[in-house]
N, C-alpha and C positions, 0 to 999 in steps of 0.2 A: 583258123580258129582264131587267130589273134586279128585277123582282116573284119570278120564278122563282130566281133567284140567293137572295136574302133566304130564301125558302121551304126550298131546299138547306140551307143554312147551319144554318136552325133545324132542320130534320130532323136533321142529323147531330150538332146539340148535345144535342140531346134523346135520340137512340139511345146516345150517351157517356154520359149521363147514368143512363139505364136499366142499360147495361153496369156502371156504377160500382155502381149500389144491388145488383144481383145478386152483384157480386164481394164487395162488403160483406157482404151477409147470408151469404155462402158462409163468410167468415172468421167470423162470429161462433157457428159452430157446435161444439160442446164435445162430446166423447166422453169418458166418464170410466168405466173398468171398477168392477164391483161389488166389495164389501168382498171378499179373497181367505179362504184356507183359514187358520185360525188354528191353531199347533201348540204344546205344551208341551214343555219337557225331561223334566217328570215329571207325573204327575196325582195322586201319593201325595206331600202335602208333610210333612216332618218339621221341625216346629216346635219350638223351644226357646229357653230365655234365654241359653244358653250360644254359640248360633248366630245371635244377634239380629241381629248387623250382615251376616251373610250373605244372599246370595241365596236365596230361596226356591225360586223357579222362575222360568223364561225362557220368556216367550211370543215368538214370532217369526210375522211374517205379511209377504206380498209387498206391495210398494209399488204404489199405484195408477196404472194406466195412463193418461195423459190423450194424447187426441189433438184436434186442431183449435184453437182459442185456450186457452190454459195458463190454468187457473184453480188456485187452492189447495184442497187436499182435507183434511179434519181427519180424522185418524186417532185412535179413542177406544177404551181398554180399558175394558169395564164388567163390574163384578164384584157379584155379589148372592148371597144364598143360595138354594140351589136349591129351586124349588118356589112361588118369588116371582114368577117369570115377570118378572124386573128390574123390577118396580114402582119400586124408588126404589135404583137401584144405585148404589155406588163407581164414579166414572168418573176415567179417568185419559188425558189428552191427550197422546199419544206423537209427539215429532217425526220419530223415524227408523221402523225396522219391526222394533226389538224391544222389549220391556218385562220387566225383572228386578227385581220389588219384593223387600225385605228379607225377614227373616225377621220382625223386628220390625213392618213394614208389615202385611204379611199379618195378623199376629197383632193389631195394633190394629184392623186392620177387622172382624175376627171379633169382636170385643168388642164395637165399635162397634154392630155388626148385631144384638147382645143375645144372641148365643151363649154358651154357658157355657162355661170354662175347664176342661179336663180329660174334656170329651164330644167325642165324635167326631162330625164334622160334614161337610157337602158343599156347596162352592159352586159356581155356575156362572159361566163367562167368555166373552165373545163380543167380537168387533170391530167397532165402529160406523165407518162410513165415509160421509161428509158433505162433498161438494163445494156443497152449498146443502141450507136446512132443508126443500126438497119434494123432494130428491133421496138420501134415507138409503137405505144398503143395510146387512146385517148378515151377519156370517160364520156359519159354523157354532159351534155352542155345545159348549164343554168343561166336563165335570165334574171337580172336584178335591177330593179327601177331606185332610181336615186336624183337628188335635185343638189349640185353641187353649190357651195357659198363662196362669196369672196372673201379670201382666207388672209389677204394681206394686212399688214398692220405697221404703225411707226412709230419711233421715237425721234427725239430731235436734240440737234447738238449747238446749240446757241455759245459764240464764243468771240474770241478777239478777232478772229480771221473775218468776220462779217458784221462787227460793232457790237456783240452782247444783245442782241436783238431778239429775243425766242420768236418774233413773230414772221420773221423772214431767215429764220436758222435753216440749215439743211437738215436732211433728215437722213436716218438708218432704218433699213426693211428688213421684216420678218415676212418673207412671202407665204406661211404656212402659221402665221401667229402663233409659234410656239416658243415664243419669249427670247430667241435668238435672233439679234439684228446685225445688220452690216450695211455698209457704204461707203463709198471714197469721198473724202474731203480735201480739197488742195488749200493747205495752210502757209501764208506768207511768212516769209522770216519774220521773227522776233512777235509774232503773233499765233503762238503755238496752244495758247492755254482754251479750254471750253468745257461746259457740263452737259449733263444728260437730263433731258426732261421728258415727261410721259406726252405731254401736250406742249402747245406753244404759249407757253406763259411760265412765269417763274413762281406760281404755287407750288410746285413740287421739284427738287434736282438733285442732281445726284452728282457728287464728288467722287475722290477716292479718299480712303482711311482705311489702311493698315493692307495696302495692296487690291481692296475691292470696292466696288461702288459700294456709295454710301449716302442716304440723305442728311445724317447729322448736320448739324450747324458748323461743328469744325473741319469738315472733310474740303481737302484740298481740291482744287481746280485738276481735270485730267490736262495732261499736256504732251501734244504729239511730240516724237524724238528728232523728227528733223522738220525743216520745210519742205514742201512739194506734197503731191499726192500720196495720201496714207489711206491704206483699206484698214476701217475700224471694225472689227466685232466686237458686239455687246452680247453677253448672256445675262437679262434680267434674272433667271431663275437663280443662279448660284453666284451673280454678281460680278463675274470675272469679265474681263476685257482685255484684248490685245490689238496691236498696229505691225501692218505689214507695208512694205514699199508696194507701191503701183504705178504703172505707166502712166505717162502723160500722153493723150492721144491728141493728135492735132489734124489740121488741112494744110496743106502747101500743095503750090503750084501756081502755074499763070493766071488762073483763074481768080488767085486770091491777091488783094491789092499789094501784098508783100511781095509776091512773085516766089519762084523756086528756091530752095533754101531756107527760108522763113516759115514762121508757123501761126496760125491761128488756133486756139486752144480749145479744144471741146469740153465740154461738162458732162460729169457722168451722172446720168440720172437714178437716183437712188428710188426706182420704183418695183425692182425686182426682176424686171426684165433685161438688164445687163447693157443698155443702148448709152451711148453718148450723142448729146446734140450741142449745136452753136449756131446762131443767128447771125449772119454776115453778109456784107456788100461783096459781092462777086461780080466777077467781069467776065465777059466771053473768053473760055480757053480751057487749060484742061487742069485738074488735081487729083490728089491722092490722098488716102491717111497713113501716116506713120506715127511711130511712138519713138518718145524721148529726143525728139530733134534729130534722129537717123534714120537711115532706110532700110536698118537689121531687121524691122518688125514694118512691113508696108502693106497694104491693102490698095487694089486697085479693081476694075471691073468695068461692067455694063450693064444698061438694062435693069438694075437694082440689084445687081449680084455680085459679092465680092470676092476676090480672087486673091489669095496670097501671092506678092510679089507680081500682081495682075498688071495690065496695061492701065493708061491714065485713062481716069472719068472726064467726059467732055460736059463742061457747061455751054449749052449753045446759045443763051442769052445773058446778057448782064441782068442785076438785078439785085434785089435782098433776098435771101435764102434762109430758110430753117434747113440744116444739114444734120441728116439722123446717121450714126454708125451702129449699126445694128451686129456685134461679133458674135454672139450666140448663135444666131440663125445666119450668117454671113450676109445680110442686107444690107443697103443704104437707099436714103433716099436724098432728093434736091427738091424742096417745095418753096415754089416761089411765094413770097408774101404780098 
């Protein structure tokens, strides 16, 4: 009798365990709706510098429907040039169900894609819905027509380093014309003062008053914290500015008249492209690019391609060359003048 009772209790416990497992299994089921229909407020975008901060278009899509166990679903807007099949799209993760990029954002995106300013182009847009890496779905594809504009603008920094001459002053660049400018200027010792001008004249100039840029007559000159290359950032919206140390990039090697171990400094070109240039007489030989007179940061390469710590670059024939060092794209060029 005792044996039968034990068997019965065991049976009940096993049955309860099986029922619990089945219930747990049911709770683990999740159903997520596929990416819904993506719509746009317009498919013809009017891009202009005057409207840079305004929304270019508003995308709308339905929220994903999740039943069963609730899981997070990542909604991402993908934008690419038409015909590229979203091979390398710009992606923006969206927290809600709308996305309204500004004119400036769309314009910068188009220029980053390599599309030319003032040339009509087409973009493709879709919604990517991903509750899990192996459960990605996509919406319909929208085609947008737009013409990018040249967004870059400059301000200038006449100062003691170049004889206080606005006409030949170095520049600070704003790639998106959003009022935020930056550039690298090399300051000689005891020539650290300068001012900011919107154009290359003294008609309007900014100095420092109360720690911010000011056009008041009693504003003092801006002063670099020390000699050498300084990355200067200026926000004309808030009138704030700052200085940061920057590297001196130069060419060195047997192809330079100074030989290995000495340097011909390169000038940073404040055009928003992040390149350095120098025009120099070179010999038949080899050269490399290096920073701050040392080989801790150096680039070599071949065929126009830069490689960190790469092999020496060959200069086949002597002559006067314009040398370009393009760090963002890891490219270089040697153009004989």
